[in-house]
C-alpha atoms as a printed R data frame, in Angstrom:
    type eleno elety resid chain resno       x      y       z
1   ATOM     1    CA   MET     A     1  53.692 39.919  30.009
2   ATOM     2    CA   SER     A     2  57.036 38.274  30.390
3   ATOM     3    CA   ALA     A     3  60.200 40.187  30.970
4   ATOM     4    CA   ARG     A     4  62.229 37.777  28.830
5   ATOM     5    CA   ILE     A     5  59.863 37.158  25.893
6   ATOM     6    CA   PRO     A     6  58.450 40.072  23.847
7   ATOM     7    CA   SER     A     7  54.688 40.433  23.858
8   ATOM     8    CA   ARG     A     8  54.423 39.804  20.107
9   ATOM     9    CA   ARG     A     9  56.042 36.366  20.454
10  ATOM    10    CA   LEU     A    10  54.179 35.008  23.448
11  ATOM    11    CA   GLY     A    11  51.898 32.911  21.313
12  ATOM    12    CA   GLN     A    12  54.689 31.627  19.113
13  ATOM    13    CA   SER     A    13  56.784 30.517  22.076
14  ATOM    14    CA   THR     A    14  53.806 28.719  23.636
15  ATOM    15    CA   LEU     A    15  53.061 26.815  20.424
16  ATOM    16    CA   ALA     A    16  56.691 25.885  20.052
17  ATOM    17    CA   ALA     A    17  56.777 24.533  23.606
18  ATOM    18    CA   LEU     A    18  53.667 22.368  23.059
19  ATOM    19    CA   ARG     A    19  55.077 20.734  19.963
20  ATOM    20    CA   PRO     A    20  56.961 17.436  20.167
21  ATOM    21    CA   HIS     A    21  60.721 17.584  20.359
22  ATOM    22    CA   SER     A    22  62.338 17.169  16.955
23  ATOM    23    CA   THR     A    23  65.348 18.347  15.116
24  ATOM    24    CA   THR     A    24  63.466 20.334  12.455
25  ATOM    25    CA   TYR     A    25  60.426 22.585  12.787
26  ATOM    26    CA   GLY     A    26  60.124 23.803   9.234
27  ATOM    27    CA   ILE     A    27  59.455 27.492   8.972
28  ATOM    28    CA   ASN     A    28  59.325 27.884  12.760
29  ATOM    29    CA   SER     A    29  62.732 26.321  13.417
30  ATOM    30    CA   THR     A    30  64.136 29.648  14.528
31  ATOM    31    CA   LEU     A    31  61.540 30.012  17.329
32  ATOM    32    CA   PRO     A    32  62.757 29.239  20.850
33  ATOM    33    CA   CYS     A    33  61.710 25.841  22.123
34  ATOM    34    CA   ARG     A    34  60.784 25.963  25.830
35  ATOM    35    CA   SER     A    35  59.500 22.999  27.780
36  ATOM    36    CA   PHE     A    36  57.693 23.200  31.112
37  ATOM    37    CA   SER     A    37  56.384 20.645  33.571
38  ATOM    38    CA   CYS     A    38  52.940 20.631  35.060
39  ATOM    39    CA   THR     A    39  52.813 20.993  38.826
40  ATOM    40    CA   ILE     A    40  49.142 19.960  39.099
41  ATOM    41    CA   ARG     A    41  48.070 16.535  38.008
42  ATOM    42    CA   LEU     A    42  45.312 16.723  35.382
43  ATOM    43    CA   LYS     A    43  42.188 14.633  35.597
44  ATOM    44    CA   ALA     A    44  41.775 11.630  33.340
45  ATOM    45    CA   ASP     A    45  39.134 13.383  31.183
46  ATOM    46    CA   ASP     A    46  41.038 16.639  30.777
47  ATOM    47    CA   ALA     A    47  44.458 15.042  30.204
48  ATOM    48    CA   PRO     A    48  45.557 15.039  26.553
49  ATOM    49    CA   LYS     A    49  45.837 11.716  24.836
50  ATOM    50    CA   ALA     A    50  49.261 10.265  24.527
51  ATOM    51    CA   ASP     A    51  50.858 10.729  21.175
52  ATOM    52    CA   PRO     A    52  51.786  7.388  19.599
53  ATOM    53    CA   LYS     A    53  54.915  8.963  18.153
54  ATOM    54    CA   ILE     A    54  56.363  9.487  21.653
55  ATOM    55    CA   ALA     A    55  58.502  6.536  22.581
56  ATOM    56    CA   SER     A    56  58.362  6.760  26.413
57  ATOM    57    CA   PRO     A    57  56.440  8.799  29.000
58  ATOM    58    CA   SER     A    58  59.671 10.434  30.130
59  ATOM    59    CA   GLU     A    59  59.819 12.278  26.832
60  ATOM    60    CA   ASP     A    60  56.345 13.724  27.351
61  ATOM    61    CA   PRO     A    61  56.724 17.474  28.034
62  ATOM    62    CA   LEU     A    62  53.750 17.364  30.448
63  ATOM    63    CA   SER     A    63  55.183 14.586  32.623
64  ATOM    64    CA   ASN     A    64  56.807 15.222  36.003
65  ATOM    65    CA   PRO     A    65  59.016 12.346  37.210
66  ATOM    66    CA   VAL     A    66  59.072 13.538  40.827
67  ATOM    67    CA   LEU     A    67  55.286 13.827  40.935
68  ATOM    68    CA   GLU     A    68  54.861 10.434  39.272
69  ATOM    69    CA   GLU     A    69  57.142  8.811  41.815
70  ATOM    70    CA   TYR     A    70  55.270 10.463  44.715
71  ATOM    71    CA   LEU     A    71  51.887  9.316  43.375
72  ATOM    72    CA   ARG     A    72  53.214  5.840  42.819
73  ATOM    73    CA   ARG     A    73  54.261  5.551  46.472
74  ATOM    74    CA   ASN     A    74  51.189  7.290  47.905
75  ATOM    75    CA   LYS     A    75  47.929  6.260  46.334
76  ATOM    76    CA   PRO     A    76  45.386  9.037  45.703
77  ATOM    77    CA   GLY     A    77  42.784  9.301  48.430
78  ATOM    78    CA   THR     A    78  45.076  8.142  51.276
79  ATOM    79    CA   ARG     A    79  46.299 10.661  53.827
80  ATOM    80    CA   VAL     A    80  49.876 10.536  54.959
81  ATOM    81    CA   GLU     A    81  50.079 10.778  58.732
82  ATOM    82    CA   SER     A    82  52.834 12.856  60.282
83  ATOM    83    CA   PRO     A    83  55.186 11.087  62.742
84  ATOM    84    CA   LYS     A    84  54.001 11.169  66.309
85  ATOM    85    CA   PRO     A    85  56.158 13.418  68.505
86  ATOM    86    CA   ILE     A    86  57.965 11.933  71.482
87  ATOM    87    CA   MET     A    87  56.804 13.888  74.491
88  ATOM    88    CA   GLY     A    88  59.496 14.253  77.103
89  ATOM    89    CA   ASP     A    89  58.940 14.288  80.840
90  ATOM    90    CA   LEU     A    90  61.074 14.676  83.939
91  ATOM    91    CA   SER     A    91  60.384 11.078  84.887
92  ATOM    92    CA   SER     A    92  60.547  9.524  81.414
93  ATOM    93    CA   ALA     A    93  63.075  9.487  78.618
94  ATOM    94    CA   SER     A    94  63.717 12.757  76.793
95  ATOM    95    CA   ILE     A    95  64.170 13.286  73.071
96  ATOM    96    CA   PHE     A    96  67.354 15.206  73.802
97  ATOM    97    CA   GLN     A    97  69.204 12.226  75.272
98  ATOM    98    CA   PRO     A    98  72.544 11.462  73.623
99  ATOM    99    CA   GLU     A    99  71.404  8.116  72.218
100 ATOM   100    CA   ASN     A   100  68.431  9.792  70.505
101 ATOM   101    CA   GLU     A   101  70.706 12.271  68.758
102 ATOM   102    CA   ASN     A   102  72.661  9.432  67.170
103 ATOM   103    CA   PRO     A   103  71.773  8.982  63.460
104 ATOM   104    CA   ARG     A   104  71.596  5.207  63.967
105 ATOM   105    CA   TYR     A   105  68.803  5.553  66.527
106 ATOM   106    CA   HIS     A   106  65.259  4.756  65.412
107 ATOM   107    CA   GLU     A   107  62.078  3.421  66.949
108 ATOM   108    CA   SER     A   108  62.431 -0.080  65.530
109 ATOM   109    CA   LEU     A   109  65.525 -0.877  67.604
110 ATOM   110    CA   SER     A   110  65.280 -3.645  70.133
111 ATOM   111    CA   PRO     A   111  65.927 -2.963  73.838
112 ATOM   112    CA   GLU     A   112  69.325 -4.696  73.594
113 ATOM   113    CA   GLN     A   113  70.334 -2.564  70.632
114 ATOM   114    CA   ARG     A   114  69.212  0.605  72.402
115 ATOM   115    CA   LYS     A   115  71.185 -0.384  75.470
116 ATOM   116    CA   GLU     A   116  74.293 -1.003  73.370
117 ATOM   117    CA   LEU     A   117  73.817  2.320  71.570
118 ATOM   118    CA   LYS     A   118  73.426  4.119  74.886
119 ATOM   119    CA   LYS     A   119  76.615  2.482  76.164
120 ATOM   120    CA   GLN     A   120  78.544  3.622  73.099
121 ATOM   121    CA   GLU     A   121  77.262  7.174  73.518
122 ATOM   122    CA   GLU     A   122  78.331  7.194  77.170
123 ATOM   123    CA   GLU     A   123  81.844  6.051  76.231
124 ATOM   124    CA   LEU     A   124  82.096  8.747  73.556
125 ATOM   125    CA   SER     A   125  80.855 11.358  76.025
126 ATOM   126    CA   LYS     A   126  83.428 10.293  78.619
127 ATOM   127    CA   ALA     A   127  86.199 10.442  76.032
128 ATOM   128    CA   ALA     A   128  85.095 13.926  74.965
129 ATOM   129    CA   ASP     A   129  84.998 15.105  78.591
130 ATOM   130    CA   ALA     A   130  88.464 13.675  79.235
131 ATOM   131    CA   LYS     A   131  89.853 15.415  76.165
132 ATOM   132    CA   ARG     A   132  88.245 18.698  77.186
133 ATOM   133    CA   GLU     A   133  89.675 18.378  80.701
134 ATOM   134    CA   HIS     A   134  93.110 17.583  79.279
135 ATOM   135    CA   ASP     A   135  92.991 20.646  77.027
136 ATOM   136    CA   LEU     A   136  91.993 22.895  79.913
137 ATOM   137    CA   ARG     A   137  94.729 21.534  82.165
138 ATOM   138    CA   ALA     A   138  97.287 21.838  79.375
139 ATOM   139    CA   LEU     A   139  96.872 25.614  79.457
140 ATOM   140    CA   ALA     A   140  98.437 25.642  82.920
141 ATOM   141    CA   ILE     A   141 100.586 22.488  82.905
142 ATOM   142    CA   ASP     A   142 101.914 22.613  79.351
143 ATOM   143    CA   PRO     A   143 101.329 26.119  77.949
144 ATOM   144    CA   ALA     A   144 104.107 25.881  75.316
145 ATOM   145    CA   PRO     A   145 104.362 22.325  73.908
146 ATOM   146    CA   ARG     A   146 106.955 23.237  71.268
147 ATOM   147    CA   LYS     A   147 109.304 24.792  73.809
148 ATOM   148    CA   ARG     A   148 108.865 21.769  76.067
149 ATOM   149    CA   LEU     A   149 109.739 19.384  73.248
150 ATOM   150    CA   ARG     A   150 112.828 21.419  72.344
151 ATOM   151    CA   LEU     A   151 113.916 21.436  75.990
152 ATOM   152    CA   GLU     A   152 113.433 17.663  76.267
153 ATOM   153    CA   ARG     A   153 115.467 17.196  73.094
154 ATOM   154    CA   ARG     A   154 118.331 19.305  74.466
155 ATOM   155    CA   LEU     A   155 118.247 17.408  77.755
156 ATOM   156    CA   VAL     A   156 118.409 14.053  75.961
157 ATOM   157    CA   ILE     A   157 121.367 15.233  73.873
158 ATOM   158    CA   ARG     A   158 123.109 16.580  76.962
159 ATOM   159    CA   ASN     A   159 122.534 13.297  78.798
160 ATOM   160    CA   ALA     A   160 123.935 11.327  75.856
161 ATOM   161    CA   GLU     A   161 127.034 13.518  75.735
162 ATOM   162    CA   ARG     A   162 127.663 12.927  79.430
163 ATOM   163    CA   HIS     A   163 127.172  9.158  78.996
164 ATOM   164    CA   GLY     A   164 124.335  9.126  81.528
165 ATOM   165    CA   ARG     A   165 126.322 10.794  84.317
166 ATOM   166    CA   THR     A   166 124.207 13.198  86.388
167 ATOM   167    CA   THR     A   167 125.625 16.371  87.830
168 ATOM   168    CA   LYS     A   168 125.428 17.465  91.431
169 ATOM   169    CA   ALA     A   169 122.828 20.125  90.594
170 ATOM   170    CA   ILE     A   170 120.537 17.504  89.049
171 ATOM   171    CA   LYS     A   171 120.862 15.217  92.061
172 ATOM   172    CA   LEU     A   172 120.031 18.091  94.420
173 ATOM   173    CA   ALA     A   173 117.029 19.103  92.330
174 ATOM   174    CA   ARG     A   174 115.711 15.546  92.578
175 ATOM   175    CA   THR     A   175 116.174 15.224  96.327
176 ATOM   176    CA   GLU     A   176 115.598 18.756  97.678
177 ATOM   177    CA   ARG     A   177 112.623 21.058  97.142
178 ATOM   178    CA   GLU     A   178 112.551 24.807  96.670
179 ATOM   179    CA   TYR     A   179 109.986 27.432  95.718
180 ATOM   180    CA   THR     A   180 110.409 30.985  94.413
181 ATOM   181    CA   PHE     A   181 107.687 33.531  95.114
182 ATOM   182    CA   ARG     A   182 107.343 37.046  93.740
183 ATOM   183    CA   SER     A   183 104.933 39.464  95.388
184 ATOM   184    CA   GLU     A   184 102.606 41.993  93.820
185 ATOM   185    CA   GLN     A   185 103.278 45.712  93.646
186 ATOM   186    CA   LEU     A   186 103.738 47.262  97.072
187 ATOM   187    CA   LEU     A   187 103.318 51.001  97.662
188 ATOM   188    CA   THR     A   188 106.793 51.583  99.041
189 ATOM   189    CA   SER     A   189 110.328 52.182  97.865
190 ATOM   190    CA   THR     A   190 113.101 49.644  97.430
191 ATOM   191    CA   LYS     A   191 115.148 51.326 100.157
192 ATOM   192    CA   LYS     A   192 112.429 50.829 102.772
193 ATOM   193    CA   LEU     A   193 111.632 47.294 101.625
194 ATOM   194    CA   THR     A   194 115.280 46.208 101.675
195 ATOM   195    CA   ARG     A   195 115.417 46.755 105.452
196 ATOM   196    CA   LEU     A   196 112.662 44.159 105.923
197 ATOM   197    CA   MET     A   197 114.354 41.680 103.571
198 ATOM   198    CA   HIS     A   198 117.533 41.933 105.640
199 ATOM   199    CA   LEU     A   199 115.388 41.254 108.688
200 ATOM   200    CA   ILE     A   200 113.803 37.998 107.467
201 ATOM   201    CA   ALA     A   201 116.551 36.517 105.267
202 ATOM   202    CA   GLY     A   202 117.971 33.284 106.701
203 ATOM   203    CA   LYS     A   203 115.112 32.758 109.175
204 ATOM   204    CA   THR     A   204 112.400 30.170 109.059
205 ATOM   205    CA   VAL     A   205 108.998 31.259 107.809
206 ATOM   206    CA   GLU     A   206 107.508 31.159 111.324
207 ATOM   207    CA   GLU     A   207 110.326 33.250 112.777
208 ATOM   208    CA   ALA     A   208 110.032 35.742 109.905
209 ATOM   209    CA   LEU     A   209 106.285 36.069 110.481
210 ATOM   210    CA   VAL     A   210 106.919 36.834 114.141
211 ATOM   211    CA   GLN     A   211 109.438 39.535 113.250
212 ATOM   212    CA   LEU     A   212 107.074 41.093 110.701
213 ATOM   213    CA   ARG     A   213 104.153 40.977 113.124
214 ATOM   214    CA   PHE     A   214 105.920 43.201 115.665
215 ATOM   215    CA   SER     A   215 107.748 45.378 113.159
216 ATOM   216    CA   PRO     A   216 106.849 49.100 113.313
217 ATOM   217    CA   LYS     A   217 107.143 49.460 109.529
218 ATOM   218    CA   ARG     A   218 103.846 50.130 107.753
219 ATOM   219    CA   ILE     A   219 104.694 47.905 104.797
220 ATOM   220    CA   ALA     A   220 105.454 44.958 107.125
221 ATOM   221    CA   ILE     A   221 101.735 44.103 107.164
222 ATOM   222    CA   ASP     A   222 101.672 43.533 103.385
223 ATOM   223    CA   VAL     A   223 104.963 41.626 103.470
224 ATOM   224    CA   ARG     A   224 103.618 39.313 106.173
225 ATOM   225    CA   LYS     A   225 100.481 38.540 104.135
226 ATOM   226    CA   ALA     A   226 102.537 37.841 101.012
227 ATOM   227    CA   LEU     A   227 104.885 35.580 102.977
228 ATOM   228    CA   GLN     A   228 101.927 33.557 104.234
229 ATOM   229    CA   ILE     A   229 100.748 33.116 100.633
230 ATOM   230    CA   ALA     A   230 104.246 31.986  99.637
231 ATOM   231    CA   ARG     A   231 104.296 29.415 102.438
232 ATOM   232    CA   ASP     A   232 100.865 28.019 101.485
233 ATOM   233    CA   ASN     A   233 101.811 27.814  97.792
234 ATOM   234    CA   ALA     A   234 105.022 25.977  98.656
235 ATOM   235    CA   MET     A   235 103.072 23.460 100.714
236 ATOM   236    CA   LEU     A   236 100.403 22.852  98.070
237 ATOM   237    CA   GLU     A   237 102.483 22.960  94.888
238 ATOM   238    CA   ARG     A   238 105.813 21.488  96.014
239 ATOM   239    CA   GLY     A   239 104.844 19.538  99.123
240 ATOM   240    CA   MET     A   240 107.227 21.479 101.358
241 ATOM   241    CA   GLY     A   241 106.881 21.692 105.107
242 ATOM   242    CA   LEU     A   242 104.665 18.620 105.469
243 ATOM   243    CA   GLY     A   243 106.760 16.821 108.053
244 ATOM   244    CA   GLY     A   244 108.078 13.977 105.923
245 ATOM   245    CA   GLY     A   245 105.621 11.076 106.048
246 ATOM   246    CA   ARG     A   246 102.695 13.086 107.394
247 ATOM   247    CA   ASN     A   247  99.632 13.468 105.273
248 ATOM   248    CA   ALA     A   248  99.407 16.748 103.361
249 ATOM   249    CA   ALA     A   249  95.785 17.392 104.254
250 ATOM   250    CA   GLN     A   250  96.512 16.699 107.924
251 ATOM   251    CA   ALA     A   251  99.491 19.051 107.904
252 ATOM   252    CA   VAL     A   252  97.531 21.877 106.313
253 ATOM   253    CA   SER     A   253  94.643 21.429 108.723
254 ATOM   254    CA   GLN     A   254  96.997 21.445 111.701
255 ATOM   255    CA   ALA     A   255  98.610 24.645 110.457
256 ATOM   256    CA   HIS     A   256  95.274 26.497 110.665
257 ATOM   257    CA   GLU     A   257  93.758 24.934 113.792
258 ATOM   258    CA   ALA     A   258  93.979 27.645 116.401
259 ATOM   259    CA   GLU     A   259  90.424 28.222 117.581
260 ATOM   260    CA   ASP     A   260  89.794 24.874 119.320
261 ATOM   261    CA   ALA     A   261  93.307 24.466 120.696
262 ATOM   262    CA   ASP     A   262  94.450 24.653 124.288
263 ATOM   263    CA   GLU     A   263  95.869 27.955 125.539
264 ATOM   264    CA   SER     A   264  98.966 26.236 126.876
265 ATOM   265    CA   GLN     A   265 100.162 25.313 123.394
266 ATOM   266    CA   VAL     A   266 102.607 27.437 121.420
267 ATOM   267    CA   TYR     A   267 101.201 29.622 118.660
268 ATOM   268    CA   LEU     A   268 102.939 30.896 115.548
269 ATOM   269    CA   ALA     A   269 102.819 34.404 114.114
270 ATOM   270    CA   ASP     A   270  99.791 33.736 111.917
271 ATOM   271    CA   GLY     A   271  97.780 32.146 114.748
272 ATOM   272    CA   SER     A   272  98.488 28.512 113.843
273 ATOM   273    CA   LEU     A   273  99.942 25.892 116.146
274 ATOM   274    CA   ARG     A   274 103.540 24.736 116.166
275 ATOM   275    CA   THR     A   275 103.838 21.016 115.542
276 ATOM   276    CA   ALA     A   276 105.439 19.167 118.437
277 ATOM   277    CA   HIS     A   277 108.403 16.880 117.669
278 ATOM   278    CA   LYS     A   278 109.497 13.912 119.730
279 ATOM   279    CA   ASP     A   279 113.216 14.077 118.982
280 ATOM   280    CA   GLU     A   280 115.456 16.942 120.060
281 ATOM   281    CA   GLY     A   281 116.698 17.544 116.530
282 ATOM   282    CA   LYS     A   282 120.120 17.974 115.025
283 ATOM   283    CA   LEU     A   283 122.598 20.753 115.755
284 ATOM   284    CA   ILE     A   284 123.928 22.380 112.600
285 ATOM   285    CA   GLN     A   285 126.220 25.273 111.841
286 ATOM   286    CA   LEU     A   286 125.088 28.044 109.497
287 ATOM   287    CA   LYS     A   287 127.181 29.959 106.996
288 ATOM   288    CA   ASP     A   288 127.657 32.912 109.333
289 ATOM   289    CA   GLY     A   289 129.121 30.627 112.018
290 ATOM   290    CA   SER     A   290 126.081 30.525 114.294
291 ATOM   291    CA   LYS     A   291 124.588 27.221 115.378
292 ATOM   292    CA   LYS     A   292 120.976 26.103 115.180
293 ATOM   293    CA   ARG     A   293 119.073 23.019 116.267
294 ATOM   294    CA   VAL     A   294 116.752 21.604 113.599
295 ATOM   295    CA   ALA     A   295 113.875 19.377 114.766
296 ATOM   296    CA   ASP     A   296 112.025 19.016 111.456
297 ATOM   297    CA   LYS     A   297 113.960 18.458 108.232
298 ATOM   298    CA   THR     A   298 111.006 19.634 106.142
299 ATOM   299    CA   GLU     A   299 110.592 22.976 107.907
300 ATOM   300    CA   ILE     A   300 110.590 25.881 105.431
301 ATOM   301    CA   TYR     A   301 113.145 28.672 105.739
302 ATOM   302    CA   ILE     A   302 113.966 31.750 103.638
303 ATOM   303    CA   ASP     A   303 117.210 31.070 101.841
304 ATOM   304    CA   GLN     A   304 117.283 34.299  99.810
305 ATOM   305    CA   ALA     A   305 115.216 37.507  99.814
306 ATOM   306    CA   TRP     A   306 115.692 40.372  97.368
307 ATOM   307    CA   VAL     A   307 113.874 43.495  96.228
308 ATOM   308    CA   GLY     A   308 113.051 44.832  92.771
309 ATOM   309    CA   ALA     A   309 111.830 48.264  91.690
310 ATOM   310    CA   ASP     A   310 108.517 48.522  89.841
311 ATOM   311    CA   ILE     A   311 106.730 51.292  87.963
312 ATOM   312    CA   SER     A   312 106.634 54.778  89.447
313 ATOM   313    CA   THR     A   313 103.900 57.376  89.132
314 ATOM   314    CA   PHE     A   314 104.261 61.118  89.454
315 ATOM   315    CA   GLY     A   315 102.117 63.769  91.069
316 ATOM   316    CA   ALA     A   316 102.144 67.523  91.548
317 ATOM   317    CA   ASP     A   317 103.062 69.326  94.747
318 ATOM   318    CA   HIS     A   318 101.814 72.919  94.549
319 ATOM   319    CA   ARG     A   319 104.030 75.302  96.489
320 ATOM   320    CA   ALA     A   320 104.104 79.003  97.227
321 ATOM   321    CA   ARG     A   321 104.486 81.723  94.580
322 ATOM   322    CA   GLY     A   322 102.923 79.485  91.930
323 ATOM   323    CA   ARG     A   323 105.682 76.905  91.916
324 ATOM   324    CA   VAL     A   324 105.006 73.174  91.437
325 ATOM   325    CA   ASN     A   325 107.254 70.347  92.535
326 ATOM   326    CA   ARG     A   326 107.049 66.824  91.180
327 ATOM   327    CA   LEU     A   327 106.228 64.021  93.584
328 ATOM   328    CA   THR     A   328 107.419 60.498  92.800
329 ATOM   329    CA   HIS     A   329 105.230 57.635  94.029
330 ATOM   330    CA   ARG     A   330 107.393 54.550  93.899
331 ATOM   331    CA   THR     A   331 106.369 50.881  93.994
332 ATOM   332    CA   ALA     A   332 108.496 47.823  94.663
333 ATOM   333    CA   THR     A   333 108.240 44.048  94.763
334 ATOM   334    CA   PHE     A   334 110.124 41.443  96.743
335 ATOM   335    CA   SER     A   335 111.002 37.844  95.970
336 ATOM   336    CA   VAL     A   336 111.875 35.018  98.339
337 ATOM   337    CA   LEU     A   337 113.506 31.652  97.719
338 ATOM   338    CA   LEU     A   338 112.060 29.100 100.107
339 ATOM   339    CA   LYS     A   339 113.886 25.876 100.928
340 ATOM   340    CA   GLU     A   340 113.652 23.123 103.519
341 ATOM   341    CA   GLU     A   341 115.947 22.598 106.487
342 ATOM   342    CA   LYS     A   342 117.189 19.478 104.752
343 ATOM   343    CA   THR     A   343 119.271 21.760 102.544
344 ATOM   344    CA   ARG     A   344 120.925 23.529 105.476
345 ATOM   345    CA   ILE     A   345 121.699 20.196 107.102
346 ATOM   346    CA   ARG     A   346 123.488 19.074 103.919
347 ATOM   347    CA   ILE     A   347 125.429 22.325 103.712
348 ATOM   348    CA   SER     A   348 126.460 22.024 107.361
349 ATOM   349    CA   GLU     A   349 127.656 18.460 106.828
350 ATOM   350    CA   GLU     A   350 129.672 19.499 103.778
351 ATOM   351    CA   LEU     A   351 131.336 22.304 105.742
352 ATOM   352    CA   GLN     A   352 132.177 19.937 108.580
353 ATOM   353    CA   LYS     A   353 133.580 17.361 106.182
354 ATOM   354    CA   LYS     A   354 135.678 19.987 104.452
355 ATOM   355    CA   ARG     A   355 136.948 21.202 107.825
356 ATOM   356    CA   ASP     A   356 137.874 17.677 108.909
357 ATOM   357    CA   ASN     A   357 139.768 16.931 105.697
358 ATOM   358    CA   ARG     A   358 141.780 20.124 105.862
359 ATOM   359    CA   LYS     A   359 145.543 19.619 106.132
360 ATOM   360    CA   LEU     A   360 147.383 20.792 109.210
361 ATOM   361    CA   TRP     A   361 149.184 24.077 108.700
362 ATOM   362    CA   VAL     A   362 152.852 24.187 109.725
363 ATOM   363    CA   ALA     A   363 155.282 27.102 109.679
364 ATOM   364    CA   LEU     A   364 158.170 25.189 108.003
365 ATOM   365    CA   PRO     A   365 156.882 22.444 105.768
366 ATOM   366    CA   ASP     A   366 159.090 19.363 105.487
367 ATOM   367    CA   ARG     A   367 160.113 19.531 101.837
368 ATOM   368    CA   PRO     A   368 163.474 19.513 100.073
369 ATOM   369    CA   VAL     A   369 165.170 22.852  99.386
370 ATOM   370    CA   THR     A   370 165.932 23.262  95.680
371 ATOM   371    CA   THR     A   371 167.730 25.885  93.555
372 ATOM   372    CA   GLN     A   372 169.746 27.164  96.533
373 ATOM   373    CA   ARG     A   373 173.155 28.702  95.763
374 ATOM   374    CA   GLN     A   374 176.022 30.105  97.799
375 ATOM   375    CA   TYR     A   375 175.940 33.403  95.990
376 ATOM   376    CA   ASN     A   376 173.151 35.454  94.594
377 ATOM   377    CA   LEU     A   377 172.305 35.023  90.926
378 ATOM   378    CA   TRP     A   378 172.157 38.696  90.040
């Protein structure tokens, strides 16, 4: 029995469905009229005769347009063969190639058309790979595009206000390189780490590594490793310390070639070789008044070195009579500003120029005496 039609009306609903469609049904006009389509095609002998009153076969309640269309395309008695699968092989073409996944690809294409389709798919694949590579690099090169655009806008406005005149700081940033490095957390205090920063500030990286290598401080080992990382990052990211026109790869390889070298050559603190220079260099004067001879303008030195306190952890120190003292485990970090000797040469030349242009001091300057009276004014 049906869940929608009561059992007492099953026969009435079936008769109403078999009747032709019309606007009036007489006494049975209130019965529901339900039409259904046959899913199995009847034989010619069992099929009911067509009613002459029906205008077209589409109005026949026993007709199925989808089935009629299928039988019209496929004659009865013929078997429709399934498409043959394309078996892939390591040596032959695979069905998972990019040109086969294209909707325009089919078996009837000519070899020229397949070649053209394959070329288009390769170009699209290269473009997609380039876009993916650009997006991945943008995470490191351009992490905040909006902030970059706002900064560029401010710089353009500032340049327009100055009528294209560049400041001294901009010129120095374009001609001189520098690199700032901040270390990780070191298990020491700022007071102990400051002594080492005073030791290496103002020295070249090689001289600072030598001082840290023979320092009795325990934390000097970690500072020396961090300083080596800072030097390598400055060479790779900013191109510092490469000897001017020398190749970067050659300079880096020479900095780490110590195993196959001759024993008579000079070694640096990290085991690398010091690059020999033909010229004697230039004698400059530092800010503290001492003099130094610079052979390589691109040699890296530590311009500034400072210390910063980091997080501190606390522990318990159990003492006598049940007392507990609190232990403070401090950590600190250090930062260094690396520059090239080219900067110190410029500073030395500016100091010398300022010293040469200084006026001669005299005890009694030769100027007219004004507002001088015979008597005091009070």
